[in-house]
PDB file of N, CA, C and O in Angstrom:
ATOM      1  N   MET A   1       0.827  -1.199   0.000  1.00  0.00           N
ATOM      2  CA  MET A   1       0.000   0.000   0.000  1.00  0.00           C
ATOM      3  C   MET A   1       0.869   1.259   0.000  1.00  0.00           C
ATOM      4  O   MET A   1       0.565   2.240  -0.679  1.00  0.00           O
ATOM      5  N   HIS A   2       1.965   1.211   0.782  1.00  0.00           N
ATOM      6  CA  HIS A   2       2.841   2.377   0.843  1.00  0.00           C
ATOM      7  C   HIS A   2       3.420   2.703  -0.531  1.00  0.00           C
ATOM      8  O   HIS A   2       3.494   3.873  -0.906  1.00  0.00           O
ATOM      9  N   VAL A   3       3.830   1.686  -1.285  1.00  0.00           N
ATOM     10  CA  VAL A   3       4.413   1.902  -2.609  1.00  0.00           C
ATOM     11  C   VAL A   3       3.390   2.543  -3.546  1.00  0.00           C
ATOM     12  O   VAL A   3       3.730   3.436  -4.322  1.00  0.00           O
ATOM     13  N   LEU A   4       2.165   2.097  -3.475  1.00  0.00           N
ATOM     14  CA  LEU A   4       1.104   2.671  -4.303  1.00  0.00           C
ATOM     15  C   LEU A   4       0.873   4.142  -3.956  1.00  0.00           C
ATOM     16  O   LEU A   4       0.751   4.975  -4.854  1.00  0.00           O
ATOM     17  N   ARG A   5       0.812   4.463  -2.678  1.00  0.00           N
ATOM     18  CA  ARG A   5       0.602   5.852  -2.251  1.00  0.00           C
ATOM     19  C   ARG A   5       1.797   6.714  -2.646  1.00  0.00           C
ATOM     20  O   ARG A   5       1.628   7.851  -3.085  1.00  0.00           O
ATOM     21  N   HIS A   6       3.012   6.168  -2.489  1.00  0.00           N
ATOM     22  CA  HIS A   6       4.221   6.908  -2.876  1.00  0.00           C
ATOM     23  C   HIS A   6       4.222   7.188  -4.370  1.00  0.00           C
ATOM     24  O   HIS A   6       4.500   8.310  -4.793  1.00  0.00           O
ATOM     25  N   SER A   7       3.913   6.181  -5.167  1.00  0.00           N
ATOM     26  CA  SER A   7       3.891   6.354  -6.626  1.00  0.00           C
ATOM     27  C   SER A   7       2.856   7.396  -7.039  1.00  0.00           C
ATOM     28  O   SER A   7       3.132   8.246  -7.886  1.00  0.00           O
ATOM     29  N   ALA A   8       1.686   7.332  -6.452  1.00  0.00           N
ATOM     30  CA  ALA A   8       0.632   8.298  -6.776  1.00  0.00           C
ATOM     31  C   ALA A   8       1.056   9.705  -6.373  1.00  0.00           C
ATOM     32  O   ALA A   8       0.871  10.654  -7.134  1.00  0.00           O
ATOM     33  N   ALA A   9       1.624   9.839  -5.181  1.00  0.00           N
ATOM     34  CA  ALA A   9       2.064  11.157  -4.707  1.00  0.00           C
ATOM     35  C   ALA A   9       3.156  11.719  -5.603  1.00  0.00           C
ATOM     36  O   ALA A   9       3.143  12.912  -5.907  1.00  0.00           O
ATOM     37  N   MET A  10       4.108  10.884  -6.034  1.00  0.00           N
ATOM     38  CA  MET A  10       5.193  11.357  -6.901  1.00  0.00           C
ATOM     39  C   MET A  10       4.664  11.763  -8.277  1.00  0.00           C
ATOM     40  O   MET A  10       5.138  12.742  -8.852  1.00  0.00           O
ATOM     41  N   ARG A  11       3.698  11.031  -8.807  1.00  0.00           N
ATOM     42  CA  ARG A  11       3.113  11.410 -10.105  1.00  0.00           C
ATOM     43  C   ARG A  11       2.408  12.758 -10.004  1.00  0.00           C
ATOM     44  O   ARG A  11       2.517  13.593 -10.902  1.00  0.00           O
ATOM     45  N   LEU A  12       1.694  12.962  -8.918  1.00  0.00           N
ATOM     46  CA  LEU A  12       1.021  14.244  -8.718  1.00  0.00           C
ATOM     47  C   LEU A  12       2.036  15.373  -8.555  1.00  0.00           C
ATOM     48  O   LEU A  12       1.844  16.464  -9.091  1.00  0.00           O
ATOM     49  N   LEU A  13       3.115  15.113  -7.815  1.00  0.00           N
ATOM     50  CA  LEU A  13       4.152  16.119  -7.622  1.00  0.00           C
ATOM     51  C   LEU A  13       4.817  16.472  -8.947  1.00  0.00           C
ATOM     52  O   LEU A  13       5.027  17.650  -9.237  1.00  0.00           O
ATOM     53  N   ARG A  14       5.151  15.466  -9.754  1.00  0.00           N
ATOM     54  CA  ARG A  14       5.759  15.706 -11.080  1.00  0.00           C
ATOM     55  C   ARG A  14       4.820  16.470 -12.002  1.00  0.00           C
ATOM     56  O   ARG A  14       5.271  17.195 -12.889  1.00  0.00           O
ATOM     57  N   ALA A  15       3.516  16.310 -11.797  1.00  0.00           N
ATOM     58  CA  ALA A  15       2.532  17.008 -12.630  1.00  0.00           C
ATOM     59  C   ALA A  15       2.351  18.455 -12.191  1.00  0.00           C
ATOM     60  O   ALA A  15       1.599  19.206 -12.812  1.00  0.00           O
ATOM     61  N   GLY A  16       3.044  18.848 -11.110  1.00  0.00           N
ATOM     62  CA  GLY A  16       2.971  20.238 -10.672  1.00  0.00           C
ATOM     63  C   GLY A  16       1.906  20.507  -9.623  1.00  0.00           C
ATOM     64  O   GLY A  16       1.590  21.663  -9.339  1.00  0.00           O
ATOM     65  N   ILE A  17       1.350  19.451  -9.046  1.00  0.00           N
ATOM     66  CA  ILE A  17       0.326  19.625  -8.018  1.00  0.00           C
ATOM     67  C   ILE A  17       1.003  20.031  -6.712  1.00  0.00           C
ATOM     68  O   ILE A  17       2.038  19.474  -6.347  1.00  0.00           O
ATOM     69  N   GLN A  18       0.422  20.999  -6.010  1.00  0.00           N
ATOM     70  CA  GLN A  18       0.989  21.464  -4.748  1.00  0.00           C
ATOM     71  C   GLN A  18       0.895  20.382  -3.678  1.00  0.00           C
ATOM     72  O   GLN A  18      -0.019  19.558  -3.680  1.00  0.00           O
ATOM     73  N   THR A  19       1.865  20.407  -2.763  1.00  0.00           N
ATOM     74  CA  THR A  19       1.924  19.421  -1.688  1.00  0.00           C
ATOM     75  C   THR A  19       0.655  19.422  -0.848  1.00  0.00           C
ATOM     76  O   THR A  19       0.194  18.363  -0.420  1.00  0.00           O
ATOM     77  N   SER A  20       0.091  20.589  -0.609  1.00  0.00           N
ATOM     78  CA  SER A  20      -1.134  20.648   0.197  1.00  0.00           C
ATOM     79  C   SER A  20      -2.287  19.918  -0.487  1.00  0.00           C
ATOM     80  O   SER A  20      -3.109  19.291   0.181  1.00  0.00           O
ATOM     81  N   MET A  21      -2.349  19.997  -1.809  1.00  0.00           N
ATOM     82  CA  MET A  21      -3.409  19.290  -2.535  1.00  0.00           C
ATOM     83  C   MET A  21      -3.165  17.779  -2.526  1.00  0.00           C
ATOM     84  O   MET A  21      -4.110  16.995  -2.449  1.00  0.00           O
ATOM     85  N   ILE A  22      -1.903  17.379  -2.604  1.00  0.00           N
ATOM     86  CA  ILE A  22      -1.571  15.958  -2.540  1.00  0.00           C
ATOM     87  C   ILE A  22      -1.962  15.409  -1.164  1.00  0.00           C
ATOM     88  O   ILE A  22      -2.482  14.298  -1.061  1.00  0.00           O
ATOM     89  N   ALA A  23      -1.710  16.188  -0.116  1.00  0.00           N
ATOM     90  CA  ALA A  23      -2.084  15.773   1.237  1.00  0.00           C
ATOM     91  C   ALA A  23      -3.588  15.553   1.335  1.00  0.00           C
ATOM     92  O   ALA A  23      -4.036  14.574   1.932  1.00  0.00           O
ATOM     93  N   LEU A  24      -4.363  16.450   0.757  1.00  0.00           N
ATOM     94  CA  LEU A  24      -5.817  16.278   0.775  1.00  0.00           C
ATOM     95  C   LEU A  24      -6.229  15.035   0.005  1.00  0.00           C
ATOM     96  O   LEU A  24      -7.098  14.285   0.449  1.00  0.00           O
ATOM     97  N   TRP A  25      -5.613  14.816  -1.140  1.00  0.00           N
ATOM     98  CA  TRP A  25      -5.952  13.669  -1.974  1.00  0.00           C
ATOM     99  C   TRP A  25      -5.633  12.358  -1.249  1.00  0.00           C
ATOM    100  O   TRP A  25      -6.371  11.381  -1.373  1.00  0.00           O
ATOM    101  N   LEU A  26      -4.517  12.345  -0.485  1.00  0.00           N
ATOM    102  CA  LEU A  26      -4.149  11.146   0.262  1.00  0.00           C
ATOM    103  C   LEU A  26      -4.940  10.998   1.563  1.00  0.00           C
ATOM    104  O   LEU A  26      -4.869   9.962   2.225  1.00  0.00           O
ATOM    105  N   GLY A  27      -5.699  12.045   1.925  1.00  0.00           N
ATOM    106  CA  GLY A  27      -6.501  11.991   3.132  1.00  0.00           C
ATOM    107  C   GLY A  27      -5.738  12.325   4.399  1.00  0.00           C
ATOM    108  O   GLY A  27      -6.130  11.916   5.492  1.00  0.00           O
ATOM    109  N   HIS A  28      -4.649  13.069   4.255  1.00  0.00           N
ATOM    110  CA  HIS A  28      -3.852  13.438   5.422  1.00  0.00           C
ATOM    111  C   HIS A  28      -4.388  14.708   6.062  1.00  0.00           C
ATOM    112  O   HIS A  28      -4.778  15.656   5.380  1.00  0.00           O
ATOM    113  N   GLU A  29      -4.398  14.702   7.362  1.00  0.00           N
ATOM    114  CA  GLU A  29      -4.856  15.873   8.103  1.00  0.00           C
ATOM    115  C   GLU A  29      -3.803  16.971   8.089  1.00  0.00           C
ATOM    116  O   GLU A  29      -4.138  18.155   8.046  1.00  0.00           O
ATOM    117  N   GLN A  30      -2.528  16.584   8.124  1.00  0.00           N
ATOM    118  CA  GLN A  30      -1.432  17.544   8.127  1.00  0.00           C
ATOM    119  C   GLN A  30      -0.547  17.321   6.903  1.00  0.00           C
ATOM    120  O   GLN A  30      -0.317  16.186   6.486  1.00  0.00           O
ATOM    121  N   VAL A  31      -0.056  18.420   6.336  1.00  0.00           N
ATOM    122  CA  VAL A  31       0.805  18.335   5.153  1.00  0.00           C
ATOM    123  C   VAL A  31       2.098  17.596   5.483  1.00  0.00           C
ATOM    124  O   VAL A  31       2.640  16.892   4.632  1.00  0.00           O
ATOM    125  N   GLU A  32       2.596  17.747   6.706  1.00  0.00           N
ATOM    126  CA  GLU A  32       3.850  17.106   7.096  1.00  0.00           C
ATOM    127  C   GLU A  32       3.788  15.583   6.946  1.00  0.00           C
ATOM    128  O   GLU A  32       4.796  14.944   6.648  1.00  0.00           O
ATOM    129  N   THR A  33       2.620  15.017   7.152  1.00  0.00           N
ATOM    130  CA  THR A  33       2.452  13.569   7.010  1.00  0.00           C
ATOM    131  C   THR A  33       2.708  13.135   5.575  1.00  0.00           C
ATOM    132  O   THR A  33       3.168  12.018   5.337  1.00  0.00           O
ATOM    133  N   THR A  34       2.419  13.991   4.637  1.00  0.00           N
ATOM    134  CA  THR A  34       2.563  13.675   3.219  1.00  0.00           C
ATOM    135  C   THR A  34       4.019  13.550   2.806  1.00  0.00           C
ATOM    136  O   THR A  34       4.325  12.856   1.837  1.00  0.00           O
ATOM    137  N   HIS A  35       4.914  14.202   3.513  1.00  0.00           N
ATOM    138  CA  HIS A  35       6.315  14.222   3.110  1.00  0.00           C
ATOM    139  C   HIS A  35       6.948  12.836   3.072  1.00  0.00           C
ATOM    140  O   HIS A  35       7.921  12.637   2.345  1.00  0.00           O
ATOM    141  N   ILE A  36       6.431  11.873   3.829  1.00  0.00           N
ATOM    142  CA  ILE A  36       6.999  10.526   3.762  1.00  0.00           C
ATOM    143  C   ILE A  36       6.744   9.891   2.399  1.00  0.00           C
ATOM    144  O   ILE A  36       7.450   8.961   2.010  1.00  0.00           O
ATOM    145  N   TYR A  37       5.756  10.374   1.681  1.00  0.00           N
ATOM    146  CA  TYR A  37       5.452   9.841   0.355  1.00  0.00           C
ATOM    147  C   TYR A  37       6.100  10.630  -0.765  1.00  0.00           C
ATOM    148  O   TYR A  37       6.028  10.221  -1.924  1.00  0.00           O
ATOM    149  N   LEU A  38       6.725  11.739  -0.453  1.00  0.00           N
ATOM    150  CA  LEU A  38       7.240  12.632  -1.490  1.00  0.00           C
ATOM    151  C   LEU A  38       8.763  12.680  -1.550  1.00  0.00           C
ATOM    152  O   LEU A  38       9.337  13.747  -1.766  1.00  0.00           O
ATOM    153  N   HIS A  39       9.409  11.566  -1.366  1.00  0.00           N
ATOM    154  CA  HIS A  39      10.856  11.520  -1.531  1.00  0.00           C
ATOM    155  C   HIS A  39      11.144  11.682  -3.020  1.00  0.00           C
ATOM    156  O   HIS A  39      10.736  10.852  -3.832  1.00  0.00           O
ATOM    157  N   ALA A  40      11.844  12.745  -3.369  1.00  0.00           N
ATOM    158  CA  ALA A  40      12.078  13.061  -4.774  1.00  0.00           C
ATOM    159  C   ALA A  40      13.005  12.037  -5.426  1.00  0.00           C
ATOM    160  O   ALA A  40      13.958  11.561  -4.809  1.00  0.00           O
ATOM    161  N   ASP A  41      12.712  11.712  -6.667  1.00  0.00           N
ATOM    162  CA  ASP A  41      13.595  10.835  -7.408  1.00  0.00           C
ATOM    163  C   ASP A  41      14.739  11.656  -8.008  1.00  0.00           C
ATOM    164  O   ASP A  41      14.724  12.885  -7.934  1.00  0.00           O
ATOM    165  N   MET A  42      15.711  10.997  -8.591  1.00  0.00           N
ATOM    166  CA  MET A  42      16.898  11.691  -9.088  1.00  0.00           C
ATOM    167  C   MET A  42      16.568  12.700 -10.188  1.00  0.00           C
ATOM    168  O   MET A  42      17.166  13.775 -10.234  1.00  0.00           O
ATOM    169  N   GLY A  43      15.634  12.375 -11.063  1.00  0.00           N
ATOM    170  CA  GLY A  43      15.255  13.304 -12.127  1.00  0.00           C
ATOM    171  C   GLY A  43      14.690  14.600 -11.575  1.00  0.00           C
ATOM    172  O   GLY A  43      15.014  15.687 -12.055  1.00  0.00           O
ATOM    173  N   LEU A  44      13.846  14.478 -10.565  1.00  0.00           N
ATOM    174  CA  LEU A  44      13.254  15.655  -9.937  1.00  0.00           C
ATOM    175  C   LEU A  44      14.327  16.483  -9.234  1.00  0.00           C
ATOM    176  O   LEU A  44      14.306  17.712  -9.301  1.00  0.00           O
ATOM    177  N   LYS A  45      15.261  15.817  -8.564  1.00  0.00           N
ATOM    178  CA  LYS A  45      16.352  16.521  -7.895  1.00  0.00           C
ATOM    179  C   LYS A  45      17.243  17.244  -8.908  1.00  0.00           C
ATOM    180  O   LYS A  45      17.648  18.383  -8.672  1.00  0.00           O
ATOM    181  N   GLU A  46      17.551  16.592 -10.033  1.00  0.00           N
ATOM    182  CA  GLU A  46      18.386  17.218 -11.060  1.00  0.00           C
ATOM    183  C   GLU A  46      17.707  18.451 -11.645  1.00  0.00           C
ATOM    184  O   GLU A  46      18.370  19.463 -11.870  1.00  0.00           O
ATOM    185  N   ARG A  47      16.404  18.388 -11.895  1.00  0.00           N
ATOM    186  CA  ARG A  47      15.684  19.547 -12.429  1.00  0.00           C
ATOM    187  C   ARG A  47      15.662  20.689 -11.427  1.00  0.00           C
ATOM    188  O   ARG A  47      15.774  21.854 -11.811  1.00  0.00           O
ATOM    189  N   ALA A  48      15.517  20.367 -10.145  1.00  0.00           N
ATOM    190  CA  ALA A  48      15.520  21.408  -9.116  1.00  0.00           C
ATOM    191  C   ALA A  48      16.882  22.079  -9.036  1.00  0.00           C
ATOM    192  O   ALA A  48      16.964  23.303  -8.932  1.00  0.00           O
ATOM    193  N   LEU A  49      17.945  21.297  -9.083  1.00  0.00           N
ATOM    194  CA  LEU A  49      19.287  21.872  -9.046  1.00  0.00           C
ATOM    195  C   LEU A  49      19.572  22.710 -10.285  1.00  0.00           C
ATOM    196  O   LEU A  49      20.188  23.772 -10.188  1.00  0.00           O
ATOM    197  N   ALA A  50      19.133  22.243 -11.439  1.00  0.00           N
ATOM    198  CA  ALA A  50      19.353  22.998 -12.676  1.00  0.00           C
ATOM    199  C   ALA A  50      18.610  24.330 -12.645  1.00  0.00           C
ATOM    200  O   ALA A  50      19.090  25.322 -13.195  1.00  0.00           O
ATOM    201  N   ALA A  51      17.454  24.356 -12.012  1.00  0.00           N
ATOM    202  CA  ALA A  51      16.668  25.586 -11.944  1.00  0.00           C
ATOM    203  C   ALA A  51      17.269  26.593 -10.974  1.00  0.00           C
ATOM    204  O   ALA A  51      17.029  27.793 -11.112  1.00  0.00           O
ATOM    205  N   THR A  52      18.042  26.136  -9.999  1.00  0.00           N
ATOM    206  CA  THR A  52      18.587  27.044  -9.002  1.00  0.00           C
ATOM    207  C   THR A  52      20.049  27.383  -9.232  1.00  0.00           C
ATOM    208  O   THR A  52      20.580  28.289  -8.591  1.00  0.00           O
ATOM    209  N   ALA A  53      20.704  26.677 -10.128  1.00  0.00           N
ATOM    210  CA  ALA A  53      22.120  26.939 -10.377  1.00  0.00           C
ATOM    211  C   ALA A  53      22.290  28.295 -11.049  1.00  0.00           C
ATOM    212  O   ALA A  53      21.555  28.616 -11.983  1.00  0.00           O
ATOM    213  N   PRO A  54      23.240  29.087 -10.591  1.00  0.00           N
ATOM    214  CA  PRO A  54      23.484  30.368 -11.240  1.00  0.00           C
ATOM    215  C   PRO A  54      24.003  30.158 -12.657  1.00  0.00           C
ATOM    216  O   PRO A  54      24.708  29.187 -12.931  1.00  0.00           O
ATOM    217  N   ALA A  55      23.649  31.073 -13.553  1.00  0.00           N
ATOM    218  CA  ALA A  55      24.077  30.961 -14.950  1.00  0.00           C
ATOM    219  C   ALA A  55      25.594  31.087 -15.066  1.00  0.00           C
ATOM    220  O   ALA A  55      26.224  30.369 -15.842  1.00  0.00           O
ATOM    221  N   VAL A  56      26.168  31.987 -14.303  1.00  0.00           N
ATOM    222  CA  VAL A  56      27.614  32.182 -14.337  1.00  0.00           C
ATOM    223  C   VAL A  56      28.120  32.173 -12.896  1.00  0.00           C
ATOM    224  O   VAL A  56      27.701  32.989 -12.075  1.00  0.00           O
ATOM    225  N   ALA A  57      28.996  31.272 -12.611  1.00  0.00           N
ATOM    226  CA  ALA A  57      29.559  31.208 -11.265  1.00  0.00           C
ATOM    227  C   ALA A  57      31.031  30.840 -11.362  1.00  0.00           C
ATOM    228  O   ALA A  57      31.427  29.991 -12.162  1.00  0.00           O
ATOM    229  N   THR A  58      31.811  31.478 -10.553  1.00  0.00           N
ATOM    230  CA  THR A  58      33.223  31.160 -10.494  1.00  0.00           C
ATOM    231  C   THR A  58      33.429  30.054  -9.467  1.00  0.00           C
ATOM    232  O   THR A  58      33.064  30.207  -8.301  1.00  0.00           O
ATOM    233  N   PRO A  59      34.010  28.948  -9.898  1.00  0.00           N
ATOM    234  CA  PRO A  59      34.220  27.878  -8.939  1.00  0.00           C
ATOM    235  C   PRO A  59      35.248  28.290  -7.888  1.00  0.00           C
ATOM    236  O   PRO A  59      36.150  29.084  -8.155  1.00  0.00           O
ATOM    237  N   GLY A  60      35.094  27.747  -6.719  1.00  0.00           N
ATOM    238  CA  GLY A  60      36.039  28.050  -5.651  1.00  0.00           C
ATOM    239  C   GLY A  60      35.349  28.106  -4.317  1.00  0.00           C
ATOM    240  O   GLY A  60      34.142  27.888  -4.208  1.00  0.00           O
ATOM    241  N   ARG A  61      36.127  28.401  -3.307  1.00  0.00           N
ATOM    242  CA  ARG A  61      35.610  28.443  -1.946  1.00  0.00           C
ATOM    243  C   ARG A  61      35.492  29.888  -1.490  1.00  0.00           C
ATOM    244  O   ARG A  61      36.356  30.713  -1.787  1.00  0.00           O
ATOM    245  N   PHE A  62      34.419  30.193  -0.766  1.00  0.00           N
ATOM    246  CA  PHE A  62      34.195  31.552  -0.260  1.00  0.00           C
ATOM    247  C   PHE A  62      35.248  31.878   0.791  1.00  0.00           C
ATOM    248  O   PHE A  62      35.497  31.090   1.704  1.00  0.00           O
ATOM    249  N   ARG A  63      35.857  33.036   0.652  1.00  0.00           N
ATOM    250  CA  ARG A  63      36.845  33.517   1.617  1.00  0.00           C
ATOM    251  C   ARG A  63      36.372  34.874   2.132  1.00  0.00           C
ATOM    252  O   ARG A  63      36.457  35.872   1.416  1.00  0.00           O
ATOM    253  N   PRO A  64      35.874  34.918   3.369  1.00  0.00           N
ATOM    254  CA  PRO A  64      35.378  36.189   3.910  1.00  0.00           C
ATOM    255  C   PRO A  64      36.528  37.175   4.124  1.00  0.00           C
ATOM    256  O   PRO A  64      37.651  36.794   4.455  1.00  0.00           O
ATOM    257  N   ASN A  65      36.205  38.451   3.923  1.00  0.00           N
ATOM    258  CA  ASN A  65      37.236  39.471   4.145  1.00  0.00           C
ATOM    259  C   ASN A  65      37.329  39.798   5.635  1.00  0.00           C
ATOM    260  O   ASN A  65      36.507  39.345   6.431  1.00  0.00           O
ATOM    261  N   ASP A  66      38.332  40.585   6.000  1.00  0.00           N
ATOM    262  CA  ASP A  66      38.580  40.905   7.413  1.00  0.00           C
ATOM    263  C   ASP A  66      37.421  41.661   8.044  1.00  0.00           C
ATOM    264  O   ASP A  66      37.112  41.458   9.218  1.00  0.00           O
ATOM    265  N   LYS A  67      36.775  42.535   7.269  1.00  0.00           N
ATOM    266  CA  LYS A  67      35.661  43.320   7.799  1.00  0.00           C
ATOM    267  C   LYS A  67      34.507  42.393   8.208  1.00  0.00           C
ATOM    268  O   LYS A  67      33.915  42.571   9.272  1.00  0.00           O
ATOM    269  N   LEU A  68      34.195  41.414   7.371  1.00  0.00           N
ATOM    270  CA  LEU A  68      33.125  40.469   7.683  1.00  0.00           C
ATOM    271  C   LEU A  68      33.492  39.614   8.900  1.00  0.00           C
ATOM    272  O   LEU A  68      32.655  39.394   9.775  1.00  0.00           O
ATOM    273  N   LEU A  69      34.709  39.144   8.959  1.00  0.00           N
ATOM    274  CA  LEU A  69      35.145  38.341  10.090  1.00  0.00           C
ATOM    275  C   LEU A  69      35.082  39.129  11.393  1.00  0.00           C
ATOM    276  O   LEU A  69      34.693  38.590  12.429  1.00  0.00           O
ATOM    277  N   ALA A  70      35.465  40.400  11.343  1.00  0.00           N
ATOM    278  CA  ALA A  70      35.409  41.236  12.528  1.00  0.00           C
ATOM    279  C   ALA A  70      33.957  41.417  12.976  1.00  0.00           C
ATOM    280  O   ALA A  70      33.664  41.375  14.171  1.00  0.00           O
ATOM    281  N   PHE A  71      33.054  41.617  12.022  1.00  0.00           N
ATOM    282  CA  PHE A  71      31.635  41.748  12.352  1.00  0.00           C
ATOM    283  C   PHE A  71      31.110  40.486  13.034  1.00  0.00           C
ATOM    284  O   PHE A  71      30.416  40.564  14.048  1.00  0.00           O
ATOM    285  N   LEU A  72      31.444  39.330  12.473  1.00  0.00           N
ATOM    286  CA  LEU A  72      30.964  38.075  13.034  1.00  0.00           C
ATOM    287  C   LEU A  72      31.552  37.823  14.428  1.00  0.00           C
ATOM    288  O   LEU A  72      30.869  37.302  15.309  1.00  0.00           O
ATOM    289  N   GLU A  73      32.795  38.189  14.616  1.00  0.00           N
ATOM    290  CA  GLU A  73      33.416  38.033  15.925  1.00  0.00           C
ATOM    291  C   GLU A  73      32.737  38.901  16.971  1.00  0.00           C
ATOM    292  O   GLU A  73      32.670  38.530  18.143  1.00  0.00           O
ATOM    293  N   ALA A  74      32.233  40.057  16.550  1.00  0.00           N
ATOM    294  CA  ALA A  74      31.600  40.993  17.478  1.00  0.00           C
ATOM    295  C   ALA A  74      30.203  40.553  17.899  1.00  0.00           C
ATOM    296  O   ALA A  74      29.650  41.097  18.855  1.00  0.00           O
ATOM    297  N   LEU A  75      29.629  39.591  17.213  1.00  0.00           N
ATOM    298  CA  LEU A  75      28.272  39.142  17.551  1.00  0.00           C
ATOM    299  C   LEU A  75      28.200  38.424  18.862  1.00  0.00           C
ATOM    300  O   LEU A  75      27.122  37.992  19.271  1.00  0.00           O
TER     301      LEU A  75
END
């Protein structure tokens, strides 16, 4: 039964249905309960990452300047 509910929830999610509507369709009282059925597959994760990746980014590690470090130390 869990596999059937998971498959249905993932199909609805891929179709662009909001999580709150999927929760209602599954008969869940709280949206949080629905999250156990909405584990994203790799294709969905790749599309999400592609949508959020900056068009131009310089690879490397962030190095804060002295002014920022001093501010953080003062907190």
